C-alpha positions in Angstrom: 23.2 -25.2 6.0 19.6 -24.8 4.0 16.5 -24.9 6.0 14.5 -27.5 5.2 11.2 -28.6 5.4 10.8 -30.3 8.4 13.2 -27.4 9.9 10.9 -24.9 9.2 8.0 -26.8 10.8 9.9 -26.8 14.3 10.4 -23.3 14.3 6.7 -23.5 14.1 5.9 -25.9 16.0 8.0 -24.6 18.9 7.3 -21.7 18.6 3.3 -22.1 19.5 4.8 -24.8 22.5 2.5 -23.7 25.6 3.5 -23.8 28.8 1.4 -27.4 29.6 2.2 -28.8 27.3 2.1 -33.5 27.4 6.1 -34.8 28.5 6.3 -36.1 24.1 5.7 -32.4 23.2 7.9 -31.6 25.2 10.8 -33.9 24.8 9.9 -32.9 20.9 10.3 -29.0 21.8 13.9 -29.8 23.5 15.2 -31.3 20.0 13.9 -28.0 18.3 15.0 -26.2 20.7 18.6 -27.7 20.1 18.6 -27.6 16.2 17.8 -23.7 16.0 20.7 -23.1 18.6 23.0 -24.9 16.4 21.5 -23.3 13.0 20.3 -20.0 14.5 20.4 -19.0 10.5 16.5 -20.8 10.5 15.2 -17.8 12.8 17.5 -15.7 10.5 15.6 -16.9 7.6 12.1 -17.7 9.5 12.2 -13.7 10.2 12.9 -12.5 6.7 10.1 -14.9 5.4 7.7 -12.9 7.6 8.8 -9.2 7.0 8.5 -9.9 2.7 4.3 -11.2 3.5 3.5 -8.6 5.8 4.7 -6.1 3.2 2.7 -7.9 0.5 -0.1 -7.5 2.5 0.3 -3.9 3.6 0.6 -3.7 -0.7 -2.4 -4.9 -1.4 -3.9 -3.3 1.4 -2.6 0.4 0.0 -3.7 -1.3 -3.1 -7.2 -1.7 -1.7 -7.4 2.3 -0.5 -6.3 3.9 -4.0 -9.0 2.0 -5.8 -11.3 3.1 -3.1 -10.5 6.4 -2.3 -10.0 6.9 -6.5 -12.1 9.7 -6.4 -10.8 11.7 -3.9 -7.1 11.7 -4.9 -7.1 12.4 -8.3 -11.3 14.2 -9.0 -10.9 16.5 -6.5 -12.2 19.9 -7.3 -9.8 21.5 -5.0 -6.7 21.3 -5.4 -4.0 22.6 -8.0 -3.9 20.5 -10.6 -0.8 20.8 -13.6 -1.1 19.9 -17.3 -5.4 19.2 -16.2 -6.3 17.4 -19.5 -3.4 14.6 -19.4 -4.7 11.5 -19.6 -2.7 9.8 -17.2 -2.7 11.2 -13.7 0.0 11.5 -11.2 -0.9 12.7 -7.3 2.1 13.9 -5.3 1.8 14.5 -1.1 3.8 16.7 0.2 5.0 19.3 2.7 6.9 22.2 1.8 9.7 22.2 4.2 10.4 18.4 3.4 14.1 17.9 2.7 13.6 14.3 0.3 10.2 17.1 -1.7 13.1 19.5 -2.2 14.8 17.0 -3.9 11.9 15.5 -6.3 10.8 19.4 -7.0 13.0 19.7 -9.9 12.5 16.7 -11.4 9.0 17.2 -9.8 8.8 20.2 -12.7 10.6 18.2 -15.2 8.0 15.8 -15.8 5.5 19.0 -16.0 7.5 20.8 -18.5 7.8 17.3 -20.5 4.9 15.4 -20.0 1.7 17.5 -20.6 -0.6 14.3 -21.2 0.6 13.7 -17.6 -1.9 15.3 -15.3 -0.3 16.1 -11.6 -2.0 16.6 -8.3 -0.8 18.5 -5.8 -1.9 17.3 -2.3 -1.1 20.1 0.1 -0.1 17.9 3.2 1.7 19.9 5.8 3.6 17.6 8.7 5.8 20.1 10.1 3.4 22.5 11.4 4.7 26.0 10.8 5.3 27.7 7.8 4.5 24.3 6.4 0.7 24.9 7.1 1.4 28.9 6.3 2.6 27.2 2.9 0.0 25.5 2.2 -2.8 27.9 3.2 -1.9 30.8 0.6 -0.7 27.5 -2.0 -4.6 27.0 -1.5 -6.2 30.5 -1.9 -7.4 30.9 -5.2 -4.7 33.5 -6.2 -2.8 30.6 -5.0 -3.9 27.7 -7.1 -3.6 30.6 -9.9 0.2 31.1 -9.9 0.4 26.8 -8.1 3.8 25.6 -10.4 5.6 29.3 -9.7 4.8 29.0 -6.0 6.0 24.9 -5.6 9.5 25.8 -6.8 9.6 28.5 -5.0 8.6 27.2 -1.9 10.3 24.2 -2.6 13.3 26.5 -3.6 13.6 27.9 -0.2 16.9 25.7 2.2 15.2 27.5 5.4 11.2 27.9 4.1 10.2 30.8 6.6 7.1 33.7 6.6 9.6 36.4 4.7 10.4 33.8 2.3 6.4 32.5 2.0 5.4 36.9 1.7 8.4 37.4 -1.1 7.6 34.4 -3.3 3.7 36.0 -3.5 5.0 38.6 -3.4 7.2 37.8 -6.7 4.6 36.6 -8.2 1.3 39.7 -7.6 -0.1 37.7 -5.1 -0.4 39.9 -1.7 0.8 38.9 1.1 -1.5 39.9 3.9 -4.7 39.1 1.4 -3.5 36.1 0.8 -3.0 34.6 4.7 -6.3 36.1 5.5 -7.7 34.2 3.1 -5.6 31.5 3.4 -7.5 31.0 7.1 -11.0 29.5 5.5 -13.1 27.5 7.0 -12.9 25.5 3.6 -9.3 25.7 3.5 -8.7 24.1 6.2 -11.0 21.6 5.9 -9.0 20.7 2.8 -6.6 19.8 4.9 -7.9 18.3 7.1 -9.5 16.1 4.7 -6.0 15.9 2.9 -5.0 14.2 6.2 -7.6 11.9 6.9 -7.1 10.8 3.2 -3.4 10.7 3.8 -3.9 8.3 7.2 -6.8 6.0 5.0 -3.7 5.1 2.7 -1.4 4.8 5.0 0.5 7.8 4.2 2.9 8.8 7.3 5.5 10.9 5.7 6.3 13.0 2.5 7.0 12.5 -1.0 4.7 10.3 -1.5 3.9 9.6 -5.1 0.5 7.7 -6.4 0.0 6.8 -10.3 -2.1 5.0 -10.9 -3.0 1.4 -8.3 0.8 2.1 -7.8 2.1 3.9 -4.4 5.7 5.5 -4.5 6.4 6.0 -0.9 9.6 8.6 -0.5 12.0 10.2 -3.3 11.9 7.4 -5.9 12.2 9.2 -8.8 13.7 6.6 -11.2 10.2 4.2 -9.6 7.9 7.6 -10.3 9.4 7.8 -14.1 8.9 4.4 -14.4 5.5 3.6 -13.0 4.1 6.6 -15.3 6.6 5.3 -18.6 4.1 2.1 -17.5 0.6 4.2 -17.4 1.4 5.4 -20.4 2.3 2.2 -22.2 -1.6 0.5 -20.1 0.0 -1.5 -18.1 -0.8 0.3 -15.1 -5.2 1.0 -14.0 -5.2 4.9 -14.4 -8.2 7.2 -15.0 -10.4 7.5 -18.3 
């Protein structure tokens, strides 16, 4: 049976009843309870509407956060940026040992290669510890950032990224692994990673990957949504940096 306005009001009423009510209120509550028992779909619809409202509220909060933290997201000089002269900016929070990040990586590289007008900001966001931290730290060294895209592809291409693989990919681009690992322990790089974690927390980002295009956040490896957001930004339908 379709939910009627009266039924919706009845649901609110029954949920708001307290233990100390007048007899008439108690009788009304019994009628509401009987109706809900007969029509449990009313509760299901109400719960669905509540969930939709929560999602909408979360989106509004996230959007406000993107506006507030725009500079930290898009213009932090410490980050590696591909196509630095592009007019449209995409930001990715990622971990090199995240399976979904690995799935997304080839498409990320293709977007960068096919769209020189798209700035791609890489936010090193290691959430799995161990080799994730090590890979992020060496990638943030000056030598690492000078080979940023090659290391991104190499690290993401490893099914199980370990220290030997990190060393191998560093050596492949002409970076001394021992020197990179030593440089990666600098206070500045540790501070940058900490700042990125704080930024993610402020934006409600709890997992990887997470992409941001203008005022839109795309959680997870939703690559069609990412491409659509980029197309909208190019068409002027999304706010971007200028």
